[in-house]
N, C-alpha and C positions, 0 to 999 in steps of 0.2 A: 503494500499500499504506500503510495507517494505521500510526502509531507511537504509542508511549505512553512516552516517555522519563521522564515525571514519575510513572509508575506510579500514575496516578490510578485509584481503584476505579470499576467500573461501576455504574450504578444497580441497586438491588435492591429486591425486594418484601419486605414485613414479613409473616411468617406466624407461625402458632402453633408453639410448640416441639414436637418429636416427643415423645410420650409414651413413655417407656421404663420398664421395671420395674427400678428401681435400689434400692428399699428392701431392708432386710435380711430374709432369709427367716425365717418364724416356723414352729416345729414345731407339729404338731397336738396332741401330748400334753404335759402338764405332769408327767407321772409319772417322767421321768428323774431319777435321783438322782446328784449329783455329788460328787466328792471334789477338794479343792484341795491341790497339793503345792507348796510355795514360797508365802510370803505377804508378799512385798515390795510396794513402793510401787505398781507397775502393776496389781497384782491388785484394787485398788479398783475399776478399770474392768471387770475380768472379772466381779466380783461384782454390780456394778450391772447389767451386761448379764443375768446369770443371774436376778436378781430381777425385772427389767422383764419377762422372758419367763415368770415364775411357776415357774421351775425351782428346786428346792430343792438347796442345798449341805449335805450331812450330816456332813461331816468335813473338817478342815483339819490339814495337816502342815507343820512347819517345824522345823529344828534349833533355832531361837530360839522358845521356847515362848511368849514374850510377843507375838511377831509373830503367831502363830496365834490366840492369845487375843484380840488386838486385832481381827483381822478377824471372828472369831466374834462378839464383842460388837457390832460395827458393823453385821453383816448378817444372821447366822442364830444367834441366841442359843442355839438348842436343839441345835446341832451339837456333835460331839465334837472334841477336839484331840489331836494326837500330835507327838512329836519325832521318831519313827521312821516314815518313810512306809510301811514295809512293813506295819505294823499297820493302816494305812488300806486297803491293798490286799487284805488279808485279808477285808474286809467284803464279805458277799454282797449287800448292799443297794445297793452302789454299782456303776453300770454305766458311768459316764464319768469319766475323770480328767482334770483340767486340771493340767498340769505346768508351773509358771512359775518353775523354778529357773534358775540361769545355765547357759549351754551346756556349760561344762566338765564339770558333774556330771549333766547331763540324760540322756545316752545310756543309762546302766545303769538309771536310773528308768524310762525309756520301755520298756526291755526287760522289766523286772519287771512293769510294769503290763500290757503285752500278754500276757505269759505267764500273768498272773493273770486273763485273760479280760476286761479292761477296754478300752473304746474310749478313745482318747487325743486330747486337744487339746494340742499342744506349743507352748510360747512360741517366738517368733522371736528372732534367727536360729535355724533348726532344729537344725543340727549344725555342727561345726568342720571335717568333712571330707565330701566327696561319698561316699566309701566307707561311712561310717557311715550316711549317709542312705539309700543303697541297701539296706544290710543291715537297717535298721529297716523300710523299706518292704517288703521281702521278708518279714520276719517278720510284719508286720501281715497280709499276704495269706495267709501260711501258717496263721496261727491264726484267721483269719475275723474280725478286728477292724478297726475304722476308725481310722486315724492321720491327723490333720489338723494343720495348722500355723497358728498364729494370725497369719497375715498380714492383720491387720485393716484395712490401707489399702485392700484391695479393696472394702471396703463403705463407705469414706468416700464420702459422697454423690457428690462431683463425680468421683472416680475410678471409681465404680460406674456412673455415667451414661455416662462415656467408654467403658468396657469394654462396656457394653451396645450403645452406638452401633457399636462395631467388630464385636461378635458379630452383630448383626442386619443388617449390611451398609450401615448408614446412611452411613457414610464411604467405602464401597468399600474397596479394597485400601489398607492404610496405607503412606504414603510416609515420613513423618517424625513423630516424637514428641519434643518438646522440653520438658523439665522443669527448672525452676530454683527455688531456695529461697535467701533470705537471711534469717537470724535469729541470735539470740544463744544459742549453746549453752554458754556459759561457766558455767551453772548446774552443770554437771558437775565443775567445779574442786573437788578434794578429796574427791570420791567415788570409788568403785571404778571408775566408767565412765572416769575419767581415765586409768586404766592400760591401757585398750584401745588398742593401737598405731594402728589405723584407726578410731577412734571415729566419725568422720563418714562415711566411705566403707563402713563395714561395719555397725556397730550401727544407725546412722540410716538410711543410704541403702538398706538392704536393702528397705525398703517401696517405694522408687522403682524399684529393679531388678525388683522383683516386678511392678510395673505394666508395665514395659517387656516383660517376659516374657510376661505375660498379653495385652497389646495386640498383640504379634507372635506369638501362640500358632500353632504349626503351621509356622513359618518358622525355619530354622536360623541362629543367630547365628554368624557366621564369624570375627569377631575383636572384642576389646575393647581400647581404649586409654585409660588413666587417668593422671591426675597429681594430686598433692597438694603443698601448700605451707604454710608458716607465715605467718600474717597479720603485718604489721609490728607489733612491740610486744607480741605475745601471750605470755602466761605459761603457757598450757596446755601439757601435755606432748604430746599428739597434734597433727598438723597440722589446722587448722581450716578449711582451703580445699581444695576437691576438685572434679574434673569428670571425666566419663567419656564416651566415644563407643562406642556399640555398632553394629557394621556388620552387616546382614543380607543384603548383596549387593544386593538390590532395595529396601532401606529403611534408614533410619538413626534412631537414637535418641541424643539428647544430654541429659546430666545435669549440672547445675551446683549446687554447694553452697557457700555462703558463711557460715559458722557463727560468725564473730567480728563480726557486724553489729550494731552497737549502736543503729542508727536506721533507721527505715522498713522494718521487716520485711515481706516479700511473698513469695508463692508464685505462680508462672506455669506455665501449660501451654499448649501449642499442638500440636494433632494434625491433620495434614494427609493426607487420603486422596484416591483418584481421584474420589470422588463428593461430598465434603464436607470441611469443616474445623470444628474446635472450638477456640475460645480461652477462656482464663480467667485471671483474676488477682485475688488477694484475700488475706485473712489466712492465715497459716501453718495448714496442716491445716484450713482452713475456707472454701475458696471455696463460695459459695452461689449463684452465677450463672455460667452458661456461655453464650457466644455460639455459636450453631450456624449454619453457612452451607452450604447445598446449592443444587442447581439450583431447588428450589421457592422459595427466598428466604432471608432472614435472620430468625433467631428468638432469643429469649433463654429459656433454661431456668432458671427459679427453683426451686432445689432445697430440699427440706425436710430437716431433721436436720443431723447433724454427725459428724465422724470419732469424737469422744468424746461419746456412747457407741455410735453406730450401727456403727462398725467392729467393736467388740467383740461387739455383737449379731449381726453378720453371720457372724463366725467360729463362734461357738457355735451359732447357729441353723442354719447350713448343715451343720455336723456332725451336729446332732441330726435334721435332715430326712434326711439321708443314711442314718442309722441306721434310721429309720422306713421309708424307701423301699428299703432294702437296695441301696444303690448307693455308688459312690465319691464322696466329697465333692469340690467343685471345688478346694478348698485342701488336697488330700491331700498326704501327704509325697512321693509319686511326682511329682506335679505340681510341687511346690515345688523339686524338684532343679534344674530349668531356671533358676529365679530364683537360686538359690544359685551355680550354675556362672557366671553373669553376674558376680555380686558377687565370687566368688573370683578370677575372671579379672581383674576390675578391680584387686583388691588386688595380684595378682601383677604386673600391668602397672605399677601405680604404684611397686612396689619395684624393678622392673628397668628402667623407662623404655622398654620395648618393647611392642608389641601382642601380645596373648595370645588364643589360641583357647580358648573355653570347655571343649573337651574335655581340654585339657592342664592345666586349673587343679586 
């Protein structure tokens, strides 16, 4: 019987990378009219995505008038601006509303928008409680509007390629998914973000929990165990180190975040399935090459685009396509509840030191 104590890899053939449809969807029509509620820093990327698709934003609303006026001047000089979002919702020429406020004030705005007959793209994290998320998803269905969540990581080229590899069966049943990131997130010092108790595990990691949820779609997460820690010498209020393990019974996902890393930032992913494996390592939010291993051989997928702006083109484009095709968007509020359940379970586990079932989060 042969042995391989040194774990030497077997020889493999080099083949062309599988061609997967990972690029952001493009709506057929440019006649959609958008309104933006909340004009903070991240909305620069929302608006770049809209402009790239030829979609017009006709109104901006923000309690801080200068923020709305700034975005108007930068992107759509002919648009109107309001400090009261309800005036924006009264307009009959707006069919889609992008709501990019902070989560604590977002729920009633989403409710008002849906009741005003608008389709809605909500900023992430979607809601602060699953009960609110269920209620909003129910309301959207009741009034016949589409409610989607800006989980833009799904259309980052490397994550989109990975998810397509899973959906098409290229990897076979997924065994494990390992995602790690080390970077310097101390830019949040002195900003409102620093007041978020689980800045890393919640506000940042929600994208990675969302990818786990999508990759293991249709399989029930049985438990989540998470821990956080303060990096030696850190002066940030929230813990900057975090990890989580999600158990699916017949599969495992591990997530690791080191957000106080001053040198050598890097993101890595490894997805192992019964029929193939995908590896990747590279710049934060910017992996542009993935190694693909299957029975056919080894290949390298060289990816076009980047998370910024393609992730944002993906979320807006998919919502507009879903509206045109009268179907549920892939990133619907209902779909996003599974991702939130994983994230909330991780927060509860980190606070208690115990494994948590997503249903109890």
